C-alpha positions as CSV (number, residue, x, y, z in Angstrom):
1,M,26.1,69.4,-75.7
2,F,27.6,66.7,-78.0
3,G,30.9,67.3,-75.5
4,A,28.8,67.0,-72.7
5,I,27.5,63.4,-73.7
6,Y,31.6,62.4,-74.3
7,T,32.7,64.1,-71.4
8,G,30.2,62.0,-69.3
9,L,30.7,58.9,-71.2
10,S,34.2,59.1,-70.2
11,G,33.8,59.8,-66.8
12,M,31.6,56.6,-66.5
13,T,34.0,54.7,-68.8
14,A,36.8,55.8,-66.0
15,Y,34.3,55.0,-63.1
16,S,33.8,51.4,-64.0
17,Q,37.4,50.7,-64.5
18,G,38.3,52.2,-61.2
19,L,35.1,49.7,-59.6
20,D,37.2,47.1,-61.2
21,L,40.0,47.8,-59.5
22,I,38.4,47.9,-56.3
23,S,36.6,44.8,-56.9
24,N,39.9,43.0,-57.6
25,N,40.9,44.7,-54.1
26,V,38.2,43.1,-52.2
27,A,38.5,39.7,-54.0
28,N,42.0,39.4,-52.8
29,L,41.0,40.2,-49.2
30,N,42.6,36.6,-48.1
31,T,45.6,36.6,-50.9
32,P,48.9,36.1,-49.4
33,G,50.9,38.7,-50.0
34,F,48.7,40.6,-52.5
35,K,49.2,44.5,-52.8
36,V,45.8,46.8,-53.2
37,S,45.9,48.9,-55.9
38,D,44.4,52.5,-56.7
39,P,43.2,54.3,-59.9
40,L,45.0,56.9,-61.2
41,F,42.7,59.6,-62.9
42,R,43.6,61.8,-65.3
43,E,41.7,64.8,-67.1
44,I,41.4,65.1,-70.8
45,V,42.0,68.2,-72.7
46,Y,42.0,69.3,-76.2
47,R,42.4,72.2,-77.5
48,H,39.5,74.5,-79.5
49,L,40.8,76.0,-82.7
50,G,40.1,79.7,-83.6
51,T,37.9,80.9,-86.5
52,A,40.4,81.3,-88.9
53,G,41.8,77.8,-88.2
54,S,44.8,78.3,-86.6
55,R,46.0,76.7,-83.2
56,D,47.2,80.1,-82.5
57,A,44.1,82.6,-83.2
58,G,41.7,83.1,-80.8
59,S,42.4,79.1,-79.9
60,R,41.9,77.8,-75.9
61,P,41.9,74.4,-73.8
62,G,39.0,73.0,-73.3
63,G,38.0,69.6,-70.8
64,A,36.9,66.6,-72.6
65,G,36.5,64.7,-69.4
66,V,38.4,61.9,-67.8
67,Q,40.0,58.7,-68.0
68,V,42.2,55.9,-66.3
69,Q,46.1,56.5,-66.9
70,G,46.7,53.6,-64.9
71,S,47.1,52.5,-60.8
72,S,49.5,52.7,-58.1
73,I,50.3,50.0,-56.3
74,S,50.3,50.0,-52.6
75,F,53.5,48.3,-50.5
76,R,52.4,48.9,-47.5
77,Q,52.5,45.7,-44.9
78,G,49.9,43.4,-44.6
79,E,48.4,41.8,-41.2
80,L,51.1,38.6,-40.2
81,R,49.0,35.5,-39.7
82,D,50.3,32.2,-38.4
83,T,50.2,29.2,-40.7
84,G,51.6,26.2,-38.6
85,N,53.7,25.5,-41.7
86,S,57.5,25.6,-40.8
87,L,58.6,26.0,-44.5
88,D,56.1,29.7,-44.6
89,A,57.8,33.0,-44.0
90,A,56.8,36.3,-43.5
91,I,59.0,39.6,-43.5
92,D,58.1,42.0,-41.3
93,G,60.0,45.2,-42.7
94,S,61.3,45.7,-46.0
95,G,62.4,43.5,-48.7
96,F,61.1,40.9,-51.1
97,F,61.3,37.2,-51.7
98,V,63.1,36.4,-55.1
99,L,62.1,33.7,-57.3
100,N,63.8,32.2,-60.5
101,K,61.4,31.7,-62.9
102,D,62.9,30.0,-66.3
103,G,65.7,32.3,-65.6
104,Q,63.8,35.5,-65.2
105,Y,63.8,36.9,-61.5
106,I,60.1,37.4,-60.0
107,Y,59.7,39.1,-56.5
108,T,56.7,38.4,-53.8
109,R,56.0,39.1,-50.4
110,A,54.0,35.7,-50.4
111,G,56.4,33.3,-48.3
112,Q,54.6,30.0,-49.1
113,F,57.5,27.4,-49.7
114,E,58.1,23.6,-50.0
115,F,60.3,21.3,-51.5
116,N,59.3,20.0,-54.7
117,D,59.9,16.2,-56.1
118,E,63.6,17.2,-57.0
119,G,63.9,18.1,-53.2
120,V,64.6,21.9,-54.2
121,L,63.2,24.5,-52.4
122,V,60.3,26.2,-54.7
123,E,57.6,28.8,-53.8
124,R,54.6,26.8,-53.8
125,G,51.9,28.4,-56.7
126,T,54.4,28.5,-59.4
127,G,56.9,26.0,-58.5
128,A,60.1,28.5,-59.2
129,P,62.9,27.8,-57.1
130,I,64.0,29.9,-54.0
131,V,66.8,32.4,-54.8
132,V,69.3,31.2,-52.0
133,S,72.9,31.8,-50.4
134,T,74.9,28.9,-49.3
135,E,78.2,28.4,-48.3
136,S,78.7,27.3,-52.1
137,S,77.2,29.7,-53.6
138,S,76.1,33.5,-53.3
139,V,73.3,33.4,-55.1
140,G,71.9,29.6,-55.5
141,F,69.3,27.0,-55.0
142,F,68.8,24.9,-52.0
143,D,68.8,20.7,-52.4
144,I,67.2,19.1,-49.5
145,D,68.2,15.6,-50.9
146,S,71.8,16.4,-49.7
147,A,70.8,17.3,-46.7
148,R,68.5,14.5,-45.6
149,V,71.0,12.9,-43.7
150,H,73.5,13.9,-41.1
151,P,76.3,11.6,-41.4
152,P,77.7,9.7,-38.0
153,R,80.7,10.5,-35.9
154,A,82.9,8.4,-33.7
155,T,83.3,9.3,-30.5
156,T,86.8,11.1,-29.3
157,E,85.8,12.0,-25.6
158,V,83.2,11.3,-22.9
159,T,82.8,13.2,-19.8
160,I,82.3,12.0,-16.8
161,V,80.9,14.8,-13.5
162,G,80.1,13.7,-9.9
163,T,81.9,12.5,-6.8
164,L,84.3,9.5,-5.6
165,A,84.4,9.4,-1.6
166,R,87.7,10.0,-0.3
167,G,86.3,8.2,2.8
168,G,83.7,5.5,3.9
169,T,83.8,1.7,3.8
170,T,83.0,1.5,0.4
171,T,86.0,1.5,-1.9
172,T,84.6,0.6,-5.4
173,Y,82.2,2.4,-7.7
174,E,81.3,0.9,-11.0
175,L,79.4,3.7,-13.5
176,P,77.0,1.6,-16.6
177,N,75.4,2.3,-19.4
178,L,78.2,4.4,-21.1
179,T,76.9,4.4,-24.9
180,V,79.8,5.5,-27.7
181,Y,79.4,5.2,-31.1
182,D,81.8,4.2,-33.8
183,S,82.5,5.9,-37.1
184,S,79.3,3.9,-38.8
185,G,77.2,5.9,-35.5
186,T,76.8,1.8,-34.2
187,A,76.2,1.9,-30.8
188,I,78.7,0.4,-28.3
189,A,78.0,0.1,-24.6
190,L,80.4,0.5,-21.7
191,R,81.0,0.6,-18.4
192,A,84.1,1.7,-16.2
193,R,85.0,0.3,-12.8
194,L,87.0,2.6,-10.6
195,V,88.8,1.1,-6.9
196,R,90.3,3.2,-4.6
197,D,93.9,2.9,-3.9
198,A,94.1,1.2,-0.6
199,S,97.1,3.8,0.9
200,N,96.2,6.8,-1.0
201,P,92.1,7.7,-1.3
202,L,92.8,10.2,-3.5
203,S,94.1,7.7,-6.4
204,W,91.7,5.8,-8.4
205,T,92.1,3.3,-10.8
206,V,89.6,3.2,-13.6
207,E,89.3,0.1,-15.9
208,V,86.8,0.6,-19.0
209,L,85.0,-2.9,-20.1
210,G,83.3,-3.1,-23.1
211,P,80.6,-6.1,-24.1
212,E,81.5,-9.3,-22.5
213,N,83.4,-7.8,-20.0
214,A,86.6,-7.4,-22.9
215,V,88.6,-4.4,-21.1
216,F,89.1,-1.4,-23.6
217,G,91.8,0.3,-21.3
218,S,92.6,1.2,-17.7
219,G,94.2,4.0,-16.1
220,A,94.9,5.8,-13.0
221,V,92.8,9.3,-11.5
222,V,94.4,11.0,-8.9
223,F,93.2,14.0,-7.0
224,N,95.0,17.2,-5.1
225,E,94.0,17.9,-1.5
226,D,91.0,20.3,-2.2
227,G,89.6,17.4,-4.1
228,T,90.1,18.7,-7.4
229,P,91.9,16.7,-10.4
230,A,95.3,16.7,-10.3
231,E,97.9,17.7,-12.9
232,G,98.5,14.8,-15.9
233,S,96.2,12.2,-13.9
234,S,92.2,13.9,-14.8
235,S,91.8,11.4,-17.5
236,I,92.6,8.1,-19.2
237,T,92.2,6.8,-23.0
238,I,91.5,3.7,-23.9
239,T,91.4,1.8,-27.6
240,V,87.4,0.6,-28.4
241,D,87.1,-2.5,-30.2
242,S,84.0,-2.3,-33.1
243,A,82.5,-5.4,-34.7
244,V,81.5,-3.0,-37.5
245,T,84.6,-0.4,-38.0
246,S,88.2,-0.4,-37.6
247,D,89.4,0.2,-33.6
248,F,89.3,4.0,-32.1
249,E,90.5,5.9,-29.3
250,V,88.5,7.7,-27.0
251,V,89.4,9.9,-23.9
252,F,87.5,9.7,-20.7
253,N,87.9,13.3,-19.3
254,F,87.3,13.3,-15.5
255,G,87.9,17.1,-15.1
256,S,90.3,20.2,-15.8
257,P,93.1,19.8,-13.3
258,G,92.2,22.2,-10.0
259,S,88.6,22.7,-11.4
260,F,85.7,21.6,-9.2
261,A,83.4,21.5,-12.6
262,G,84.2,18.0,-13.1
263,V,84.6,15.2,-10.7
264,T,85.6,15.9,-7.3
265,S,86.7,13.8,-4.1
266,P,85.7,16.4,-1.3
267,V,87.5,15.6,2.5
268,A,84.4,15.0,4.0
269,S,82.8,12.9,1.1
270,T,82.1,8.8,2.1
271,A,80.2,7.9,-0.9
272,S,80.7,8.0,-4.8
273,Q,78.0,9.2,-7.2
274,L,79.2,9.6,-11.1
275,Q,77.5,10.2,-14.3
276,M,78.1,11.0,-18.0
277,L,78.1,14.3,-18.7
278,R,78.2,13.9,-22.4
279,Q,79.9,11.9,-25.4
280,D,80.3,13.9,-28.6
281,G,79.5,10.7,-31.1
282,L,76.8,10.8,-33.1
283,Q,74.3,8.2,-34.9
284,V,72.8,9.1,-38.1
285,G,70.6,11.4,-38.0
286,S,67.2,11.5,-40.5
287,L,66.1,15.1,-41.2
288,S,63.1,15.5,-39.1
289,R,62.4,19.4,-39.0
290,T,63.2,22.5,-41.1
291,E,62.5,26.1,-40.2
292,F,63.6,29.5,-41.3
293,D,64.7,32.1,-38.1
294,E,64.5,36.3,-38.2
295,R,67.8,35.9,-40.3
296,G,66.4,33.8,-43.3
297,Q,68.2,31.2,-42.3
298,L,67.0,27.6,-42.8
299,K,67.8,25.7,-40.1
300,L,67.9,22.0,-40.5
301,T,67.0,19.6,-37.0
302,Y,68.0,15.5,-37.5
303,S,66.8,12.5,-35.1
304,N,70.0,12.9,-33.6
305,G,69.9,16.2,-31.8
306,E,71.8,18.1,-34.6
307,T,71.4,20.8,-36.1
308,Q,72.7,22.9,-39.3
309,I,72.5,26.0,-41.5
310,A,71.7,25.3,-45.0
311,G,71.2,28.6,-46.5
312,S,69.9,31.8,-45.9
313,L,66.7,33.6,-48.1
314,L,67.8,36.4,-50.3
315,L,65.5,39.0,-50.3
316,A,65.3,42.1,-52.4
317,Q,64.5,45.6,-52.1
318,F,63.7,48.8,-54.8
319,D,64.6,52.4,-54.8
320,A,60.9,52.5,-55.5
321,P,57.8,51.2,-55.7
322,E,57.3,52.5,-59.2
323,Q,60.4,50.1,-60.6
324,L,57.8,46.8,-60.1
325,R,55.2,45.4,-62.4
326,A,52.5,43.6,-60.8
327,L,52.0,40.2,-62.4
328,G,49.1,38.5,-60.4
329,A,48.9,36.3,-57.6
330,G,51.3,38.4,-55.2
331,L,54.0,38.3,-57.9
332,F,56.0,41.2,-59.1
333,V,58.9,41.9,-61.8
334,T,60.9,44.9,-62.2
335,A,60.3,47.8,-64.9
336,D,62.6,48.8,-67.5
337,A,65.1,46.9,-66.4
338,A,65.9,48.3,-63.0
339,Q,68.3,46.5,-60.9
340,P,67.2,45.2,-57.2
341,I,69.8,45.5,-54.4
342,L,70.2,41.8,-52.9
343,G,71.1,41.1,-49.3
344,T,69.7,38.9,-46.1
345,A,67.2,39.7,-43.7
346,L,68.5,42.4,-40.6
347,S,71.0,43.4,-42.7
348,S,71.5,46.2,-45.0
349,G,67.8,48.0,-43.8
350,F,66.1,45.1,-44.8
351,G,62.9,43.4,-42.8
352,R,63.3,40.4,-40.3
353,I,62.1,37.1,-41.1
354,I,59.5,35.5,-39.2
355,G,58.8,31.6,-39.9
356,S,55.8,29.8,-40.0
357,Q,53.9,32.8,-40.5
358,L,52.4,34.6,-43.9
359,E,51.7,37.7,-44.8
360,M,48.2,38.5,-45.9
361,S,46.8,41.1,-48.0
362,N,46.9,44.8,-47.1
363,V,43.7,45.4,-48.6
364,E,41.9,47.3,-45.8
365,L,37.9,46.7,-46.4
366,T,36.4,50.3,-44.8
367,Q,38.7,52.1,-47.2
368,Q,37.7,50.1,-50.6
369,F,34.1,50.3,-49.6
370,T,34.1,54.4,-49.2
371,D,36.3,54.6,-52.3
372,L,33.6,52.1,-53.6
373,I,30.7,54.7,-52.6
374,I,33.0,57.5,-54.1
375,M,32.9,55.0,-57.5
376,Q,29.2,54.9,-57.6
377,R,28.4,58.3,-56.8
378,G,31.1,59.5,-59.8
379,Y,29.5,57.0,-61.9
380,Q,25.8,58.0,-61.2
381,A,27.1,61.9,-62.0
382,S,28.7,61.0,-65.2
383,S,25.7,59.2,-66.2
384,Q,23.5,62.2,-65.1
385,I,25.5,64.4,-67.4
386,S,25.0,62.5,-70.7
387,S,21.2,62.0,-69.8
388,V,20.7,65.9,-69.4
389,A,22.7,66.4,-72.7
390,N,20.4,64.1,-74.6
391,E,17.3,65.5,-73.4
392,L,18.8,69.0,-74.6
393,I,19.7,67.6,-77.5
394,Q,16.5,66.0,-77.8
395,T,14.4,69.3,-77.2
396,L,16.7,71.4,-79.4
397,L,15.8,69.0,-82.5
398,A,12.2,69.1,-81.5
399,M,12.1,72.6,-81.5
400,D,13.9,72.7,-85.0
401,G,11.4,70.4,-86.3
402,G,8.4,72.9,-85.1
403,R,9.3,75.7,-86.9
């Protein structure tokens, strides 16, 4: 009967530990990256010794209750929730984000990232740098300070599209607002003046003027009979005078020879209409947005319209979940020196990255409440066994005292 009391006590102890795990699961219902834990129960067995004192003579095993050997972590996918924060990231599929905390790799599914005061991309809760792959390093960190400004670029080509009249009485045309940039990113306003040849309607003289009507260059654009630019006469090169930097050359491209994609001069055209399609110069650009694409690449967008890929998030995966040990706050470390497989999203079996979202806890309340009832009934039953055994002992003692 004393054994029954101890057996009942072991049950109450085990079920109370199971209750602790359930309460922790429910408490972390809204914790990003949290993974639910389930208790692992194991039977306690001892062996009766034989009457002769030998373990072999008449010995037999007997149950001595139950104990919680540990817990198992379920790594099933949690719900993805939109946060509106462009630096948040969720993994849809397999993989863990990799953090470097004081030289030790830590793994998490909670992609709450930010730039710290030094400009390094870190995990928000721990402040640990995020391990990424960049052009300069396959395994390293990303410092935003080196990419806050996009350098300027001098204009080298201006592309013009539209129509120049082959007929009609108007033989001149002026194209204003042609903005180009020098190597410092300073804008220079140009305009083009075009005059049709009096004897050849397929030939136009082009003159490019800068501030104060300074002529920066001139040339001729000639068209074929079908209205497409002629070979060797579809562009002109000018030299732009910059007050800030050295002079630089710009090619005014009116289209490819024989192509209708640029400027044309159709047979029946009587009116001219041109516009600048594009120019390849840039002003200085300041960082305006950061975001992750589905491959985990950190995309930087600048105020001058340019974008660049700064690096890619490295992901880790493991042969078995048992290789991970929970640290709390959705963080894990490897057990027994297990080595992870590193890679990037959408490669080698890794999942994809969804920006501006977080993976929430994978706790299912319905399952937890079901387990809670089981734990409660188990605790009550174990308690009842101890109570009954105690009553029997009291009865036995009372009978012995009455003799």
